[in-house]
C-alpha positions as CSV (number, residue, x, y, z in Angstrom):
1,X,19.5,-16.6,44.0
2,X,21.5,-16.2,40.8
3,X,20.4,-17.0,37.0
4,X,21.8,-20.0,35.4
5,X,22.4,-20.3,31.8
6,X,21.7,-23.5,31.5
7,X,19.3,-25.7,33.2
8,X,17.7,-28.5,33.1
9,X,13.9,-29.1,32.7
10,X,11.7,-32.2,33.7
11,X,8.1,-33.1,32.3
12,X,6.3,-35.4,34.3
13,X,3.1,-36.7,35.0
14,X,0.7,-36.3,37.5
15,X,-0.8,-38.9,39.7
16,X,-4.2,-38.5,38.1
17,X,-2.7,-39.6,34.7
18,X,-4.6,-36.7,32.6
19,X,-1.9,-33.7,33.0
20,X,1.9,-33.6,33.2
21,X,3.9,-31.0,34.9
22,X,6.9,-29.0,35.5
23,X,8.4,-29.4,38.9
24,X,8.4,-25.9,40.6
25,X,10.4,-23.1,39.5
26,X,11.8,-20.7,42.1
27,X,11.5,-17.2,40.8
28,X,11.7,-14.4,43.9
29,X,12.8,-15.4,47.1
30,X,13.5,-13.0,50.2
31,X,14.6,-13.5,54.3
32,X,10.8,-13.6,55.0
33,X,8.9,-15.3,51.6
34,X,9.4,-17.6,48.4
35,X,7.6,-17.3,45.5
36,X,7.4,-20.6,42.7
37,X,5.8,-21.2,39.8
38,X,3.9,-24.4,38.8
39,X,3.3,-25.6,35.5
40,X,0.5,-28.2,34.1
41,X,0.3,-29.4,30.8
42,X,-2.7,-30.0,29.4
43,X,-2.6,-32.5,26.2
44,X,-5.3,-31.8,23.7
45,X,-6.4,-33.4,20.4
46,X,-4.3,-29.8,19.0
47,X,-1.5,-30.0,20.6
48,X,-1.2,-28.6,24.7
49,X,-2.6,-26.0,26.6
50,X,-0.5,-24.7,29.6
51,X,-2.0,-23.9,32.9
52,X,0.2,-21.6,35.4
53,X,0.1,-20.8,39.4
54,X,2.2,-18.6,41.3
55,X,2.3,-19.9,44.5
56,X,3.8,-17.6,47.5
57,X,5.3,-19.4,50.4
58,X,5.4,-17.5,53.8
59,X,8.7,-18.4,55.6
60,X,7.6,-17.2,58.7
61,X,4.7,-19.5,58.6
62,X,2.6,-17.0,59.8
63,X,0.5,-17.5,57.1
64,X,-0.5,-20.5,54.5
65,X,0.7,-20.4,51.1
66,X,-1.2,-18.0,48.7
67,X,-1.8,-19.0,45.1
68,X,-2.5,-17.8,41.7
69,X,-4.0,-19.7,39.2
70,X,-3.9,-19.0,35.2
71,X,-6.2,-20.9,32.8
72,X,-4.5,-21.9,29.5
73,X,-5.9,-18.7,28.1
74,X,-4.6,-16.6,30.8
75,X,-1.4,-18.2,30.7
76,X,-0.9,-17.6,27.2
77,X,-1.5,-14.1,27.2
78,X,0.4,-14.0,30.3
79,X,3.8,-15.5,28.8
80,X,2.9,-13.1,25.7
81,X,3.2,-10.2,27.9
82,X,6.1,-10.9,29.8
83,X,7.8,-12.1,26.1
84,X,6.8,-8.3,24.6
85,X,7.6,-6.6,27.8
86,X,11.3,-8.1,27.8
87,X,11.5,-7.1,24.1
88,X,10.5,-3.6,24.7
89,X,13.0,-3.1,27.8
90,X,15.8,-3.0,25.7
91,X,14.8,0.1,24.1
92,X,14.2,2.2,27.2
93,X,12.6,5.2,26.2
94,X,8.6,5.9,26.2
95,X,6.7,5.0,22.8
96,X,4.1,3.0,21.4
97,X,5.5,-0.3,20.2
98,X,4.3,-3.2,17.7
99,X,5.6,-6.5,18.7
100,X,5.8,-9.3,16.0
101,X,6.0,-12.5,17.1
102,X,8.4,-14.1,14.6
103,X,6.8,-17.9,15.0
104,X,3.2,-16.9,13.8
105,X,3.1,-13.4,12.8
106,X,1.4,-10.5,14.0
107,X,-1.8,-11.7,15.7
108,X,-2.9,-8.2,17.7
109,X,-1.8,-4.4,16.9
110,X,-4.2,-3.0,19.3
111,X,-5.3,0.6,19.1
112,X,-2.4,1.8,16.5
113,X,-3.1,3.8,14.1
114,X,-2.9,1.8,10.7
115,X,-0.1,4.2,9.0
116,X,1.9,4.3,12.3
117,X,2.0,0.4,11.7
118,X,3.2,1.0,7.9
119,X,6.1,3.3,8.5
120,X,7.4,0.9,11.3
121,X,7.3,-2.0,8.9
122,X,8.8,0.2,6.0
123,X,11.6,0.9,8.4
124,X,12.2,-2.6,9.3
125,X,12.6,-3.1,5.6
126,X,14.8,-0.4,5.1
127,X,17.6,-2.9,7.0
128,X,19.7,-4.4,4.0
129,X,20.5,-7.4,5.9
130,X,16.2,-7.9,6.6
131,X,15.7,-7.0,2.4
132,X,18.3,-9.4,1.4
133,X,16.5,-12.5,3.4
134,X,13.0,-11.7,1.8
135,X,14.2,-13.9,-1.3
136,X,14.4,-16.6,0.9
137,X,10.9,-16.8,2.7
138,X,7.3,-18.3,0.9
139,X,5.8,-14.4,1.0
140,X,2.0,-15.3,0.4
141,X,0.7,-13.7,-2.8
142,X,-1.5,-11.1,-0.9
143,X,1.6,-9.3,0.4
144,X,3.5,-9.8,-3.2
145,X,0.4,-7.8,-4.8
146,X,0.7,-5.2,-2.2
147,X,4.1,-5.0,-2.2
148,X,4.0,-4.5,-6.3
149,X,1.0,-2.2,-5.1
150,X,3.2,0.4,-3.2
151,X,6.0,0.5,-5.1
152,X,4.0,1.2,-8.1
153,X,2.6,3.9,-6.5
154,X,6.0,5.4,-5.4
155,X,7.0,5.1,-8.8
156,X,4.4,7.2,-10.1
157,X,5.2,9.9,-7.1
158,X,8.3,10.1,-7.7
159,X,8.1,10.4,-11.2
160,X,5.7,13.5,-10.4
161,X,8.0,14.7,-7.9
162,X,10.8,15.1,-10.5
163,X,8.5,16.7,-13.5
164,X,7.1,19.3,-11.1
165,X,10.9,19.8,-9.5
166,X,11.9,20.3,-13.5
167,X,8.9,23.3,-13.8
168,X,9.9,24.7,-10.8
169,X,13.6,24.5,-11.3
170,X,13.2,26.4,-14.9
171,X,14.4,23.6,-16.7
172,X,13.4,24.5,-20.5
173,X,15.4,21.4,-21.9
174,X,12.9,20.1,-24.5
175,X,15.2,17.1,-24.5
176,X,14.5,16.3,-20.5
177,X,10.8,16.3,-21.1
178,X,11.1,14.2,-24.2
179,X,13.1,11.6,-22.1
180,X,10.6,12.2,-18.8
181,X,7.4,11.1,-21.0
182,X,8.7,8.4,-22.4
183,X,9.5,6.8,-19.2
184,X,6.1,8.2,-18.0
185,X,3.5,8.2,-21.2
186,X,0.9,7.0,-18.6
187,X,0.5,10.9,-17.3
188,X,-1.2,11.0,-20.6
189,X,-4.0,9.4,-19.2
190,X,-5.6,5.5,-19.0
191,X,-6.5,5.3,-22.8
192,X,-3.0,4.8,-24.0
193,X,-0.3,1.9,-23.1
194,X,3.5,1.9,-22.9
195,X,4.4,4.4,-25.8
196,X,6.4,2.8,-29.3
197,X,9.9,3.3,-29.6
198,X,9.4,4.7,-33.1
199,X,10.0,8.1,-33.5
200,X,10.5,8.2,-37.5
201,X,7.7,8.1,-39.7
202,X,9.2,9.2,-42.8
203,X,12.9,10.1,-44.5
204,X,12.5,13.2,-43.1
205,X,10.0,13.5,-40.2
206,X,11.0,12.5,-36.6
207,X,8.1,12.9,-33.7
208,X,8.6,13.1,-30.4
209,X,6.4,10.5,-29.0
210,X,4.1,7.4,-30.8
211,X,1.2,6.2,-27.9
212,X,-1.2,3.4,-28.9
213,X,-4.6,3.8,-27.7
214,X,-5.9,0.7,-25.2
215,X,-8.9,0.6,-27.8
216,X,-8.0,-0.6,-30.9
217,X,-4.0,-0.2,-30.4
218,X,-4.3,3.0,-33.1
219,X,-1.8,5.7,-32.3
220,X,-1.9,9.1,-31.6
221,X,1.5,11.7,-31.3
222,X,2.7,13.5,-28.9
223,X,4.7,16.8,-29.8
224,X,6.7,18.4,-27.3
225,X,7.6,22.2,-27.1
226,X,9.7,24.2,-24.3
227,X,7.7,24.9,-21.0
228,X,8.8,28.7,-21.4
229,X,6.8,29.4,-24.4
230,X,3.7,31.4,-24.1
231,X,0.6,29.5,-25.4
232,X,-2.1,32.3,-25.7
233,X,-2.0,35.7,-26.0
234,X,-4.9,38.4,-25.5
235,X,-6.1,40.7,-28.7
236,X,-7.2,44.1,-27.2
237,X,-8.3,45.3,-30.6
238,X,-11.0,42.6,-30.9
239,X,-11.3,41.4,-27.5
240,X,-10.4,37.9,-28.0
241,X,-7.5,35.2,-27.0
242,X,-5.8,33.6,-29.5
243,X,-2.6,31.2,-29.9
244,X,0.5,32.6,-30.0
245,X,2.9,31.9,-33.1
246,X,5.0,28.9,-31.2
247,X,1.7,26.8,-31.2
248,X,0.8,27.8,-34.5
249,X,3.5,26.7,-35.6
250,X,3.5,23.7,-33.6
251,X,0.2,23.0,-34.9
252,X,1.6,23.0,-38.5
253,X,3.9,20.7,-37.8
254,X,1.7,18.5,-36.4
255,X,-0.6,18.8,-39.2
256,X,2.4,17.7,-41.4
257,X,2.8,14.6,-39.2
258,X,-0.6,13.3,-38.8
259,X,-0.9,13.5,-42.7
260,X,2.4,11.4,-43.3
261,X,1.4,9.5,-40.1
262,X,-2.1,8.1,-41.7
263,X,-0.6,7.7,-45.7
264,X,2.6,5.5,-44.0
265,X,0.7,3.9,-41.1
266,X,-3.1,3.6,-42.3
267,X,-2.4,-0.6,-42.6
268,X,1.0,-0.3,-40.8
269,X,4.1,1.3,-41.1
270,X,6.5,-0.5,-43.5
271,X,9.0,-1.5,-40.7
272,X,6.6,-1.9,-38.0
273,X,3.0,-3.2,-39.6
274,X,1.5,-3.5,-36.0
275,X,2.1,0.2,-35.9
276,X,-1.3,1.0,-37.1
277,X,-2.5,5.2,-37.3
278,X,-6.2,5.2,-38.1
279,X,-7.7,8.9,-37.9
280,X,-5.1,9.8,-35.2
281,X,-4.8,12.8,-33.1
282,X,-2.2,14.9,-31.7
283,X,-1.3,16.4,-28.7
284,X,0.8,19.3,-28.5
285,X,2.1,20.3,-25.0
286,X,3.7,23.7,-24.6
287,X,4.3,26.3,-22.1
288,X,2.9,27.0,-18.4
289,X,-0.5,27.7,-16.7
290,X,0.1,27.4,-12.9
291,X,-0.8,31.5,-12.9
292,X,-3.7,31.9,-15.3
293,X,-6.6,33.3,-14.8
294,X,-10.5,31.4,-15.3
295,X,-10.5,33.5,-18.5
296,X,-7.3,32.1,-19.5
297,X,-8.3,28.4,-19.2
298,X,-11.5,29.5,-20.7
299,X,-9.9,30.4,-23.6
300,X,-7.6,27.6,-24.0
301,X,-10.7,25.2,-24.0
302,X,-12.8,27.1,-26.3
303,X,-9.7,27.2,-28.8
304,X,-9.1,23.7,-28.1
305,X,-12.8,22.7,-29.2
306,X,-12.2,24.4,-32.7
307,X,-9.4,22.2,-33.8
308,X,-9.6,19.0,-35.4
309,X,-7.4,16.2,-34.2
310,X,-5.1,19.0,-32.4
311,X,-5.5,19.5,-29.2
312,X,-3.2,21.8,-26.7
313,X,-1.9,21.4,-23.2
314,X,0.3,23.0,-21.0
315,X,3.2,21.0,-18.9
316,X,0.9,22.2,-15.4
317,X,-2.0,20.6,-17.7
318,X,0.1,17.4,-17.8
319,X,1.5,17.4,-14.4
320,X,-2.5,18.0,-12.6
321,X,-3.5,15.1,-15.2
322,X,-0.6,12.7,-13.8
323,X,-1.9,13.9,-10.2
324,X,-5.8,13.1,-11.1
325,X,-4.0,9.6,-12.5
326,X,-2.2,9.0,-9.2
327,X,-5.2,9.6,-7.2
328,X,-7.6,7.4,-8.6
329,X,-5.1,4.5,-8.6
330,X,-4.2,5.4,-4.9
331,X,-8.1,5.5,-3.9
332,X,-10.1,4.0,-6.4
333,X,-13.8,4.6,-6.1
334,X,-15.9,2.6,-4.3
335,X,-18.4,-0.1,-6.0
336,X,-21.7,0.3,-4.6
337,X,-23.4,-2.9,-3.5
338,X,-26.8,-3.3,-3.4
339,X,-28.3,-5.3,-0.5
340,X,-31.7,-6.9,-1.3
341,X,-34.6,-6.1,1.2
342,X,-36.7,-8.7,2.5
343,X,-40.1,-7.7,3.5
344,X,-41.1,-11.3,5.0
345,X,-38.7,-12.0,7.6
346,X,-40.2,-15.3,8.3
347,X,-39.5,-16.4,4.7
348,X,-35.8,-16.2,5.6
349,X,-36.2,-17.7,9.2
350,X,-35.3,-14.2,11.0
351,X,-35.8,-13.9,14.3
352,X,-37.4,-10.5,15.8
353,X,-35.7,-10.9,19.2
354,X,-32.9,-8.2,18.6
355,X,-30.6,-10.3,21.1
356,X,-30.7,-12.8,18.4
357,X,-30.4,-10.8,15.8
358,X,-27.2,-9.8,17.4
359,X,-25.6,-13.2,17.9
360,X,-22.2,-12.3,17.2
361,X,-20.1,-15.8,17.4
362,X,-16.4,-16.3,19.0
363,X,-14.0,-19.0,19.6
364,X,-13.9,-19.5,23.1
365,X,-11.4,-21.1,25.3
366,X,-12.3,-24.4,27.1
367,X,-13.5,-23.9,30.7
368,X,-10.4,-24.7,33.4
369,X,-11.0,-27.8,34.0
370,X,-8.6,-28.2,37.4
371,X,-8.9,-26.8,40.7
372,X,-6.2,-24.2,41.9
373,X,-5.5,-26.7,45.0
374,X,-5.0,-29.6,42.7
375,X,-1.1,-30.6,43.3
376,X,0.2,-32.8,40.4
377,X,2.6,-34.3,42.6
């Protein structure tokens, strides 16, 4: 039996007039037996169902024909499995596969881990030819939203990885961190929105970063110093921690900035009336704290509590704050859903029968209306 690349297929009506059929197709032939595929086409209001039957003929005539019939539901499963297995055969190695129907989308993914499925889809989307065709597809809103969320999370993760690489690599250039903070002001917390482009607040004063608050839009300022500077030191004679001279200089600098900013922008800056600073605060980012003891963290917290309108944080604090923001965005806290409890089951028509309470509705295929021995021709 030789496969022919082009074959004619005929659809005929059975004698009953209720169904159509496709004449038997020989799918296996040996010296002793022959196997044919018989296909029924059953018209439905919503389309056409397909029934299948495999018939084995004994050429020696020692045994009668043997049949295996498949109702429409079983026939669909058989055809789908054959198509899937045929596609998998091309890869020739042991693995778990995710089969996607190109007509109607994936209907079943089996027992596969969702993470495995996501990685498989991501690998597909790395193909440039496939990505280029996404613009030609009417992508559902849910998929667009999901892609946007994934892309945003990836951008946040990459940004934090970049900051970590700067710190671990010993980069101490202040301008490097200023560029990073300008691009990723979200790391300072969800109390702020996108930073302003304005940096000059007077003829002689230029700040590092100006951030609008979400509530009211009033501006606060960020002053960036080098990460290789010490933040606090210990006074053995008085047994207390104190801010280093570098931090003290930064505090004096911010004190002047806050005065100028509130004076000139209390009702809006001269060249930008929408930039308003009402009781502004300043945050100084300086030094590292990854190797600090609990006493050092406690000391900085206490010193910050004694400052008015100014707070000090390290670049490690900024990195931790960014990681916390990423965690909250990635895994938002679940809202508690309060379900009302009913004492009187009769009032809501509930049954005390456990079997009736567990009445899970499901769609069932129609029963196969034709006997396996009905010959359509």
